[in-house]
C-alpha positions in Angstrom: -18.2 -0.1 -33.0 -16.1 -3.2 -32.8 -17.1 -5.6 -30.0 -14.6 -7.7 -28.0 -14.9 -11.3 -29.2 -15.5 -14.0 -26.7 -16.4 -17.7 -26.6 -20.1 -18.5 -26.3 -20.8 -22.0 -24.9 -24.0 -23.7 -25.9 -25.4 -27.1 -25.0 -26.9 -28.8 -27.9 -29.1 -31.9 -27.7 -28.4 -34.6 -30.3 -30.9 -37.2 -31.1 -29.9 -40.4 -32.8 -33.0 -40.7 -35.0 -32.4 -44.4 -35.6 -31.7 -45.6 -32.1 -33.6 -43.0 -30.2 -30.5 -42.3 -28.1 -30.1 -38.7 -26.8 -26.7 -37.1 -26.3 -25.7 -33.7 -25.0 -22.7 -31.9 -26.5 -21.2 -28.5 -26.0 -20.4 -26.3 -28.9 -18.6 -23.0 -29.1 -18.9 -19.9 -31.3 -17.4 -16.5 -31.3 -19.7 -13.6 -30.6 -19.9 -10.4 -28.7 -20.1 -10.8 -25.0 -22.8 -8.1 -25.0 -24.9 -10.3 -27.2 -24.9 -13.3 -25.0 -28.3 -14.3 -23.6 -29.2 -16.9 -20.9 -28.9 -20.4 -22.3 -32.1 -22.1 -23.2 -32.0 -25.4 -24.8 -35.3 -25.4 -26.7 -38.0 -23.0 -27.5 -41.7 -23.6 -27.7 -41.9 -23.2 -31.4 -38.9 -25.3 -32.3 -38.7 -29.0 -31.8 -34.9 -29.0 -31.4 -32.1 -26.3 -31.5 -30.2 -28.4 -34.0 -33.0 -28.4 -36.4 -33.8 -26.1 -39.2 -30.4 -26.2 -41.0 -28.3 -25.2 -38.0 -30.1 -21.8 -37.6 -29.6 -19.9 -34.3 -32.6 -20.0 -31.9 -33.7 -16.5 -31.0 -33.7 -17.1 -27.2 -30.3 -18.9 -26.8 -28.2 -17.9 -29.8 -26.7 -21.4 -30.3 -23.6 -22.0 -32.2 -23.6 -21.3 -35.9 -21.3 -24.3 -36.3 -23.1 -27.2 -34.6 -20.6 -29.8 -35.6 -17.7 -28.2 -33.8 -16.9 -30.1 -30.5 -15.5 -28.3 -27.5 -13.2 -29.6 -24.8 -14.0 -29.7 -21.1 -11.3 -27.1 -20.7 -13.3 -24.6 -22.8 -16.4 -25.4 -20.8 -14.7 -24.8 -17.5 -14.0 -21.2 -18.6 -17.7 -20.6 -18.1 -17.9 -22.5 -14.8 -19.9 -25.4 -16.3 -19.2 -29.1 -16.6 -20.9 -31.2 -19.2 -20.2 -35.0 -19.0 -21.5 -36.2 -22.4 -20.3 -35.0 -25.8 -20.6 -36.0 -29.4 -21.4 -34.4 -32.7 -24.7 -32.8 -33.5 -26.8 -34.4 -36.2 -30.0 -33.1 -37.6 -33.0 -34.8 -36.2 -36.5 -34.1 -35.0 -37.9 -34.7 -31.5 -40.7 -33.5 -29.5 -40.5 -30.5 -27.2 -41.1 -32.8 -24.2 -38.1 -35.0 -25.0 -35.9 -32.0 -25.6 -36.6 -30.6 -22.2 -36.2 -34.0 -20.6 -32.8 -34.4 -22.2 -31.7 -31.0 -20.9 -32.8 -31.8 -17.4 -30.7 -35.0 -17.4 -27.5 -33.1 -18.2 -25.4 -32.7 -15.0 -23.6 -29.3 -14.7 -22.6 -26.8 -12.1 -22.7 -23.0 -12.4 -19.8 -20.7 -11.8 -19.7 -17.5 -9.9 -23.1 -16.3 -11.3 -26.0 -18.5 -12.4 -27.4 -15.8 -14.6 -25.5 -15.8 -17.8 -26.8 -12.3 -18.7 -25.3 -11.0 -15.5 -22.0 -12.6 -16.3 -22.1 -11.1 -19.7 -22.7 -7.6 -18.4 -20.0 -7.9 -15.7 -17.3 -9.4 -18.0 -17.8 -6.9 -20.9 -14.6 -6.5 -22.9 -12.7 -9.1 -20.9 -10.9 -12.0 -22.6 -12.4 -14.4 -20.0 -15.4 -14.9 -17.7 -15.0 -14.4 -14.0 -15.7 -17.8 -12.6 -13.9 -17.5 -9.2 -16.0 -16.4 -6.3 -13.0 -14.3 -5.0 -13.7 -11.7 -7.7 -16.7 -10.5 -5.8 -14.6 -9.7 -2.7 -11.9 -8.2 -4.8 -14.1 -6.0 -6.8 -15.6 -4.6 -3.6 -12.2 -3.1 -2.6 -12.1 0.7 -2.6 -8.8 0.6 -4.5 -10.5 -1.3 -7.4 -13.7 0.8 -7.4 -12.4 3.1 -10.2 -10.3 0.5 -12.0 -11.5 -0.9 -15.3 -8.7 -3.2 -16.5 -9.3 -4.8 -19.9 -6.6 -7.5 -19.8 -6.3 -7.6 -23.6 -2.7 -8.8 -23.6 -4.1 -12.0 -22.0 -5.8 -12.9 -25.3 -2.5 -14.4 -26.2 -2.3 -16.5 -23.0 -3.5 -20.0 -22.6 -7.2 -20.1 -21.7 -6.5 -22.2 -18.7 -4.2 -19.5 -17.3 -6.0 -16.4 -18.5 -8.4 -15.8 -15.5 -5.8 -16.9 -13.0 -3.2 -14.4 -14.4 -5.8 -11.6 -14.4 -6.7 -12.4 -10.8 -3.0 -12.3 -9.9 -2.6 -8.9 -11.6 -5.6 -7.6 -9.7 -4.2 -8.9 -6.4 -0.8 -7.4 -7.2 -2.4 -4.0 -7.9 -4.3 -4.1 -4.6 -1.2 -5.1 -2.7 0.8 -2.3 -4.3 -1.8 0.3 -3.4 -2.2 -0.9 0.1 1.6 -1.1 0.7 1.8 2.5 -0.5 -0.9 3.5 1.9 0.9 1.8 4.8 4.4 3.0 3.8 6.5 4.5 6.5 9.2 7.2 6.2 12.0 4.7 6.4 10.8 2.6 3.4 13.8 1.9 1.2 13.9 3.9 -2.0 14.6 0.8 -4.0 11.2 -0.6 -2.9 9.4 2.4 -4.2 11.3 2.2 -7.5 10.3 -1.5 -7.8 6.7 -0.5 -7.2 7.0 2.0 -10.1 8.4 -0.7 -12.4 5.6 -3.0 -11.4 3.0 -0.3 -12.1 4.5 0.2 -15.6 4.1 -3.5 -16.2 0.5 -3.4 -15.1 -0.4 -0.4 -17.3 -0.8 -2.4 -20.6 -3.6 -4.4 -18.9 -5.8 -1.4 -18.6 -5.0 -0.4 -15.0 -5.2 3.4 -14.3 -1.7 3.6 -12.7 -1.2 7.3 -13.1 -2.6 8.3 -9.6 -0.6 5.6 -8.0 2.6 6.4 -9.9 2.1 10.1 -9.0 1.8 9.1 -5.3 5.0 7.0 -5.5 6.9 9.7 -7.3 5.7 12.2 -4.7 7.1 9.9 -1.9 10.3 9.5 -3.8 10.5 13.3 -4.1 10.0 13.7 -0.4 12.8 11.1 0.2 15.1 13.0 -2.2 14.4 16.3 -0.3 15.1 14.5 3.0 18.4 13.2 1.5 19.3 16.7 0.5 18.4 18.1 3.9 20.3 15.3 5.5 23.4 16.2 3.5 23.0 19.9 4.5 22.5 18.8 8.1 25.7 16.7 8.0 27.6 19.7 6.4 26.3 22.0 9.1 27.0 19.4 11.8 30.6 19.2 10.6 31.0 23.0 10.7 29.4 23.0 14.1 31.8 20.5 15.4 34.7 22.5 14.0 33.5 25.8 15.4 32.8 24.1 18.7 36.4 22.8 18.8 37.7 26.3 18.0 35.5 27.8 20.7 36.7 25.3 23.2 40.3 26.1 22.3 39.7 29.8 22.6 38.0 29.2 25.9 41.0 27.3 27.1 43.3 30.2 26.1 41.0 32.6 27.8 41.2 30.5 31.0 44.9 30.5 30.8 45.0 34.3 30.4 42.6 34.6 33.3 44.9 32.5 35.4 47.8 34.7 34.5 45.8 37.8 35.4 44.9 36.3 38.7 48.6 35.7 39.4 49.4 39.2 38.3 46.6 40.6 40.5 48.0 38.8 43.4 51.4 40.3 42.7 49.9 43.7 42.4 48.1 43.2 45.7 51.4 42.4 47.3 53.0 45.4 45.8 50.2 47.6 47.0 50.6 46.2 50.5 54.3 47.1 50.4 53.5 50.5 49.1 51.1 51.1 52.0 53.7 50.0 54.5 56.3 52.4 53.0 53.7 55.2 53.0 52.9 54.5 56.6 56.6 54.5 57.5 57.0 57.7 55.6 54.1 59.2 57.4 55.5 58.1 60.7 59.0 59.5 59.8 57.4 62.7 58.6 55.8 63.2 62.0 59.1 62.6 63.7 60.8 65.1 61.4 58.1 67.7 62.1 58.6 67.1 65.8 62.4 67.3 65.4 62.1 70.5 63.4 59.9 72.0 66.1 62.4 71.0 68.7 65.2 72.3 66.5 63.6 75.7 66.4 62.8 75.7 70.1 66.5 74.9 70.9 67.6 77.5 68.4 65.4 80.1 70.1 66.8 79.0 73.5 70.4 79.5 72.2 69.5 82.9 70.9 68.0 83.8 74.2 71.1 82.6 76.0 73.3 84.7 73.8 71.2 87.7 74.5 71.5 87.0 78.2 75.3 86.7 77.8 75.5 90.0 76.0 73.2 91.6 78.6 75.3 90.3 81.5 78.5 91.4 79.8 77.2 94.8 79.1 75.7 95.3 82.5 77.1 98.3 84.3 79.3 97.9 87.2 
C-alpha cells in the first residue's frame, strides 16, 4: 500500500573535529508519516547520528541525506525553530558531548510535543497541524465524521498549505452551521452558492453528500413553496374576480328588492282601494235590499188598496 509522503525533520549534530566546535543543523528527508518516530539525537550505542556512513539511527530515523540543509520555513512546518545550521560532516564524539549539544539547541514545540502523536493525527495530510486552533475545530460535531485529505494542497506553497486547509475547514463548519440556522426566507441564491462552495470543497476529501442533500432538500421545499405561491396567487385572482361578480349580483338583487318593495307598496294601496270599494258595495247592497223590501211592501199596499177599491165599488147598495 502506498503511503502519503511527508517531510521528516531531523536535528543533526555536527562536530568540527579540528576545532572542537559543535553546530546543530536541521535536515529533511521524505518518508511515510506513519513511520515517523519521536526525535532522539543520539543513541546509547552510537557516538553520533552522523557517524557510520550516514546510516539512519533506529530510534530517530535521521535523514538519509545528511548534507542537505533545510530552511527555517521548512522547520516551521513542524512547529520547531532551530537557530544554528550548517552542513553535517562525519566525525566522532562522545555520548556525553552529543547530549550536551542537543540540550543547547533552542527550539519550541508546536501543537503537540509528542512527535508520534502528531504523526498519528496527521496521517495522509500534506502538512502537520501546528496551530492550536485545530484542537478546538476538530472537536466540533460537524467535523466529527469528516476526514479531509487536502491532497490538492500538495501543489500549494508550504507556507500556505496549513493555513489554506484551516480556512477550508472553517468554511465547511460555517456552511454547515449556516444551514442549521437557515430560516424559511433565506434567498435561494444563497443556498445555490452554498452548493457551489460544497462542490469546491469535495476535492479536498470532505464528505459533502449529506450537506448537499440537505441543501437540495431545502431548495426543493422552496420550489414547492414557489409553486404553491403561484397557485395561491391564481386562486386569489379568481377569488377576487368571483367576489366582484358576487358583489355585482348582490347589487342587482338589492335593486330588484327595492323595486319589489315599491310594487308591494302599490299593491297594498290597491288592496286598500279594493277594500273600500267592497265596503261601499256592501253598504249599497244593504240599501238595495232594504229598498227592495220596501218596494215589495209598497207594492203589497197598492194591491191591497186596489182590492179595497174593487170591494167598495162592488159593494151592494
